C-alpha positions as CSV (number, residue, x, y, z in Angstrom):
1,M,0.0,0.0,0.0
2,T,1.4,3.4,-1.0
3,N,2.1,6.0,1.7
4,A,0.8,9.1,-0.1
5,T,-2.9,9.9,0.5
6,P,-4.5,10.8,-2.9
7,T,-6.4,14.0,-3.0
8,V,-9.9,14.0,-4.6
9,F,-11.5,17.3,-5.7
10,L,-15.3,17.0,-5.4
11,D,-17.4,18.5,-8.3
12,T,-20.9,19.8,-7.7
13,T,-22.4,16.7,-9.3
14,A,-20.6,14.5,-6.7
15,L,-22.1,16.5,-3.9
16,K,-25.5,16.5,-5.6
17,F,-25.8,12.7,-6.1
18,A,-24.5,12.0,-2.6
19,A,-27.8,13.6,-1.3
20,E,-29.7,10.5,-2.0
21,R,-32.2,10.6,0.9
22,I,-34.0,13.7,1.9
23,I,-37.0,14.4,4.2
24,R,-40.0,16.4,3.0
25,G,-43.3,17.3,4.4
26,R,-46.5,16.7,2.5
27,Q,-50.1,17.7,3.4
28,R,-52.4,14.8,4.3
29,P,-56.2,15.2,5.0
30,V,-57.5,14.1,8.4
31,T,-61.1,13.8,9.4
32,T,-62.1,13.8,13.1
33,R,-65.1,14.4,15.3
34,W,-65.3,17.6,17.3
35,G,-68.4,17.4,19.5
36,D,-71.3,16.8,17.1
37,Q,-69.4,18.1,14.1
38,T,-67.1,16.3,11.6
39,L,-64.0,18.3,10.7
40,T,-61.5,17.7,7.9
41,F,-58.2,19.5,7.9
42,N,-54.7,19.0,6.6
43,V,-51.7,17.9,8.7
44,T,-48.1,17.6,7.7
45,Q,-46.6,14.2,7.3
46,F,-42.8,13.9,7.0
47,V,-41.7,11.3,4.5
48,E,-38.5,10.1,2.9
49,H,-37.8,11.1,-0.6
50,F,-35.1,9.6,-2.8
51,P,-34.3,12.0,-5.7
52,N,-31.8,9.7,-7.4
53,A,-34.5,7.2,-8.1
54,Y,-35.5,9.4,-11.0
55,A,-32.0,9.6,-12.4
56,R,-30.8,7.8,-15.5
57,P,-29.6,4.2,-14.8
58,E,-26.0,5.0,-15.7
59,L,-26.0,7.8,-13.1
60,Q,-27.6,5.5,-10.5
61,K,-24.8,3.0,-11.1
62,E,-22.1,5.7,-10.6
63,Q,-23.9,7.0,-7.5
64,R,-23.6,3.6,-5.7
65,H,-19.8,4.1,-5.4
66,L,-20.1,7.5,-3.5
67,P,-20.8,6.0,-0.1
68,L,-17.7,3.9,-0.4
69,L,-15.6,7.0,-1.2
70,A,-17.0,8.8,1.8
71,H,-16.1,5.8,4.0
72,L,-12.6,5.9,2.6
73,A,-12.3,9.6,3.5
74,R,-13.4,9.0,7.0
75,K,-10.8,6.2,7.4
76,G,-8.1,8.6,6.0
77,R,-7.5,6.5,2.9
78,I,-8.3,9.5,0.6
79,R,-8.5,13.3,1.2
80,L,-11.6,15.1,-0.1
81,V,-11.3,18.8,-1.0
82,T,-13.5,21.3,-2.8
83,H,-13.8,25.1,-3.4
84,F,-16.2,27.7,-2.2
85,E,-17.6,28.1,-5.8
86,V,-18.6,24.4,-5.8
87,Y,-20.6,25.0,-2.6
88,E,-22.0,28.2,-4.2
89,E,-23.4,26.2,-7.1
90,F,-24.4,23.2,-4.8
91,W,-26.4,25.4,-2.4
92,G,-28.5,26.7,-5.3
93,L,-29.6,23.2,-6.4
94,P,-32.9,21.7,-5.2
95,K,-33.3,18.5,-3.1
96,T,-29.8,18.4,-1.7
97,D,-30.4,18.7,2.0
98,D,-29.6,15.1,3.0
99,S,-30.1,14.7,6.8
100,R,-26.7,12.9,7.0
101,G,-24.8,16.0,5.8
102,V,-22.9,16.9,2.7
103,F,-21.4,13.8,1.0
104,Y,-22.6,11.5,3.8
105,G,-21.0,13.6,6.4
106,A,-17.4,12.8,5.3
107,P,-14.7,15.3,6.1
108,I,-14.2,17.8,3.2
109,E,-11.5,20.4,3.2
110,R,-12.0,23.8,1.5
111,V,-9.1,24.8,-0.6
112,N,-8.1,28.1,-2.2
113,G,-8.4,28.8,-5.9
114,P,-5.7,29.7,-8.4
115,F,-5.9,33.4,-7.4
116,E,-7.2,35.5,-4.6
117,Y,-10.4,37.4,-5.4
118,S,-13.5,38.9,-3.8
119,R,-17.0,38.8,-5.3
120,I,-19.7,41.2,-4.0
121,M,-23.0,39.3,-3.8
122,C,-26.1,41.5,-3.4
123,G,-28.4,39.6,-1.1
124,W,-31.4,41.7,-2.1
125,S,-31.1,40.8,-5.7
126,P,-33.6,38.3,-7.1
127,F,-30.9,36.9,-9.4
128,P,-27.8,36.5,-7.2
129,R,-26.4,33.8,-9.5
130,D,-26.1,36.3,-12.3
131,Y,-23.2,37.9,-10.4
132,Q,-21.4,34.6,-10.3
133,F,-21.8,34.3,-14.1
134,E,-20.5,37.8,-14.7
135,F,-17.6,37.1,-12.4
136,L,-16.7,33.9,-14.3
137,R,-16.9,35.7,-17.6
138,G,-14.6,38.4,-16.4
139,V,-11.8,36.1,-15.1
140,S,-8.7,36.5,-17.3
141,H,-6.5,33.9,-15.6
142,P,-4.5,32.2,-18.5
143,R,-4.9,28.7,-17.3
144,Y,-8.6,29.2,-16.7
145,K,-8.9,30.4,-20.3
146,Q,-7.2,27.2,-21.6
147,L,-9.5,25.0,-19.5
148,Q,-12.5,26.7,-21.0
149,V,-11.4,25.3,-24.3
150,A,-10.7,21.9,-22.8
151,V,-14.2,21.6,-21.4
152,G,-15.8,22.8,-24.6
153,A,-17.1,26.2,-23.3
154,N,-18.8,27.7,-26.3
155,E,-20.7,31.0,-25.9
156,E,-23.3,29.8,-28.3
157,S,-24.1,26.9,-26.1
158,R,-27.1,27.1,-23.8
159,K,-24.9,25.5,-21.1
160,F,-22.1,28.0,-21.4
161,K,-22.5,29.1,-17.8
162,N,-22.2,25.5,-16.6
163,Q,-19.1,25.0,-18.7
164,L,-17.5,28.1,-17.2
165,L,-18.1,26.6,-13.8
166,D,-16.6,23.3,-14.9
167,A,-13.5,25.1,-16.1
168,F,-13.1,27.1,-12.9
169,H,-13.6,24.0,-10.7
170,I,-10.9,22.1,-12.6
171,C,-8.7,25.1,-12.3
172,C,-9.2,25.1,-8.6
173,A,-8.5,21.4,-8.4
174,E,-5.2,21.9,-10.3
175,A,-4.3,24.8,-7.9
176,A,-4.9,22.4,-4.9
177,K,-2.7,19.8,-6.6
178,A,-5.5,17.2,-6.5
179,E,-4.7,14.0,-8.3
180,Y,-8.3,13.3,-9.1
181,F,-11.4,15.4,-10.0
182,L,-14.6,13.5,-9.2
183,T,-17.7,14.2,-11.3
184,L,-20.7,12.4,-12.6
185,D,-20.9,14.6,-15.7
186,Q,-20.2,12.1,-18.4
187,K,-20.2,14.9,-21.1
188,L,-17.4,16.7,-19.2
189,I,-15.4,13.5,-18.9
190,R,-15.6,13.0,-22.7
191,H,-14.7,16.6,-23.5
192,V,-11.5,16.7,-21.4
193,S,-10.4,13.1,-22.3
194,G,-10.6,14.0,-26.0
195,H,-8.7,17.3,-25.6
196,K,-5.0,17.1,-26.4
197,R,-3.8,20.7,-26.4
198,W,-4.5,21.8,-22.8
199,P,-5.7,18.7,-20.9
200,P,-6.2,19.1,-17.2
201,T,-3.3,18.0,-15.0
202,T,-5.8,16.5,-12.6
203,R,-7.6,13.3,-13.8
204,V,-11.3,13.9,-14.4
205,L,-13.0,10.7,-13.4
206,S,-16.3,9.1,-12.6
207,P,-16.8,7.3,-9.3
208,T,-16.5,3.9,-10.9
209,E,-13.1,4.9,-12.5
210,L,-11.9,6.4,-9.3
211,V,-12.6,3.3,-7.2
212,K,-10.8,1.1,-9.8
213,L,-7.8,3.4,-9.7
214,L,-7.7,3.4,-5.9
215,I,-7.8,-0.3,-5.8
216,R,-5.2,-0.6,-8.5
217,G,-2.9,1.8,-6.7
218,R,-3.4,-0.1,-3.4
219,H,-4.9,2.9,-1.6
220,V,-7.8,0.7,-0.6
221,R,-7.4,-2.4,1.5
222,F,-9.6,-5.4,1.4
223,R,-10.3,-4.7,5.1
224,D,-11.6,-1.3,4.2
225,V,-14.2,-2.8,1.9
226,L,-15.3,-5.3,4.5
227,T,-15.6,-2.6,7.1
228,Y,-17.7,-0.5,4.7
229,L,-20.0,-3.4,4.0
230,R,-20.4,-4.2,7.7
231,T,-21.2,-0.5,8.4
232,E,-23.8,-0.4,5.6
233,R,-25.4,-3.6,7.0
234,Q,-25.6,-2.1,10.5
235,A,-27.1,1.1,9.1
236,R,-29.9,-0.8,7.4
237,R,-30.7,-2.6,10.6
238,K,-30.5,0.5,12.8
239,P,-32.4,3.4,11.2
240,P,-30.9,6.9,11.6
241,S,-31.9,8.9,14.6
242,G,-32.7,12.6,15.0
243,P,-35.7,15.0,15.3
244,Y,-36.6,14.7,11.6
245,E,-36.1,10.9,11.7
246,D,-38.5,10.7,14.6
247,L,-41.1,12.7,12.7
248,V,-40.8,10.3,9.7
249,K,-41.3,7.3,12.1
250,L,-44.4,9.0,13.6
251,G,-45.8,9.6,10.1
252,K,-45.3,5.9,9.2
253,R,-47.0,4.8,12.4
254,R,-50.0,7.1,11.8
255,E,-50.3,5.9,8.2
256,K,-50.2,2.3,9.3
257,R,-53.0,2.9,11.8
258,G,-55.2,4.7,9.2
259,Y,-54.8,8.1,10.8
260,Y,-54.8,9.9,7.4
261,D,-57.7,10.0,5.0
262,E,-57.4,8.1,1.7
263,K,-56.9,10.3,-1.3
């Protein structure tokens, strides 16, 4: 087993698909007697929601490796890092508030970018992300400009803003000297793998490819995999605890007893 701990830069998509179980409230009708009157009113039932269940099969397959990578980070086998701009994009996405925390609660270090900067965000603006877009368009860092070409950033594309973010995130990963850039964006992986002039110095990989490389590089022990499987088995037997989890359990008990009206 090698001594150096590999550094993995987490892309926004890695954080997004790690939020695989969230808790939401939904309105359910309840009918009860109050004296000689029959009243019907809505109450909130807290339920589990699994947003990845609606993802494409190939993305679901990649997502299954994320809990293992989080486990390896907790064991110190790999080092997870990311940049503030990744969080900025992640916080703006819906259905990412997993009760276990960001990336299953694994330790994530925040690293600096390729240059120091300040960006004034006007909280009163109804379109705060527009400031991020204008900021990215105005960056004249030479390596960032090269990476824009590598990721296929084309101003005529409808996803030009996302491509600028991809280029900036990879630039931050290079500045942090991360060996690997973890993403579930297959189009981004194809773009950078086919670019020969200014390829990223950090390897842009999917979760499946990263796990294979870690095993091949002997950064993962067989004991680590067994510990992970044992931990997952125990987690399934013992449901997570917490205030929101208790509300979910209460909703399930009430539904089982017929507390809610049928829709």
